[in-house]
Steps between C-alpha positions, in 0.01 A plus 500: 500500500458124494680246729723401220593854418577589857715180537690596182544860627642391840721236337650768275573721806648205689726412204633862481571478872688181456706640208595801704581291812728290287685809383549583863679172552224317670430143392147584385241273321141509406301190573147463350359301791561455880539117442847579329649660810570179694702331212679832435628524864567128553865527386558786764336278765721204412812721562385643815516355862319793676192678354336813632154629428410868535135478596365527149144402432598442132779258586283317759215461250744323262593230752869573493524450878364144462734425199805619692397288806442192291846550353651483854603872531536683826226763491509853652123569486383740774129433403489152636233465760572466869831687499600717801621860459861390559476214244348741241776749558767230465348387169487850362866548589575160338349617171781751473761237438308215328608344171173574321237764592152512339285812503277704283491876433245767586560644155715465197548780238519470128807713536668206682481580875394263789313692765415384857375641828539311825393537854791312658766487222603128493369464143644824362840440670516144360416608153811723484774309680540171690348212312699354220193520270173684527200396294217759456177372364230741399175493304466740208242696703797652693660664200477879502607739220792658684652548838250768613208276392658208688512700823153619449387144444633412848327784668171452325471125444766264647531680840137523598422144364790345684422685824133375475613142435729518806236649716729771634377799678571775243277756340537358152375158626173676584463761226700354210677832469861576602526786751871485554423388860719467807322186617717252694392222264572699190638262229655780285802604713780411250515561130757325272551538131728259313606715211752241373616161618688522830868432450522181725157358463353301208134615447251314288172669415209285374212703372198287455219560247238471776366715772677401822513642855435857599 
């Protein structure tokens, strides 16, 4: 399989995912490049006063934190350096009621589900209820064939990679294999599946035709 063929195949899967998400009442779009994300979300930023970020490597790589700050928004970003435990906790709680919340997904399915696992739960909680609008940005590498494949992707790919990147003391961060551990630093304590758009939350899903995040 050539690079062009693989890109075409992943793009086809991503488009099927977007089509099904749209049928599930999500505001879903396929963007060919990551450069398109900033302009797509700018109108949401213009309407917002407070903006939260769910600790996503994908979102951070796109510079959306910087864009929001340059636009004069109040940021709830618990990954800023130098924060105390109490400050971090307050920011996580603030994310639950912000105007606009940015995050990614651990997996999306071609059947139209958004699947996430969290260690603490601020991200998964905010995605369902609290913020006026949630924007999920995910590379097409995160699209799985169905719900079961999405959950498997988290166990076999996203979970171990994220644990390794965070440097947490879990078995998967050492072996690369999920052992369904009971480690205190386990990052897969909470699983949420958005089957349809939550009743009181606008959810925009941007699937990008590039490999992004874990």
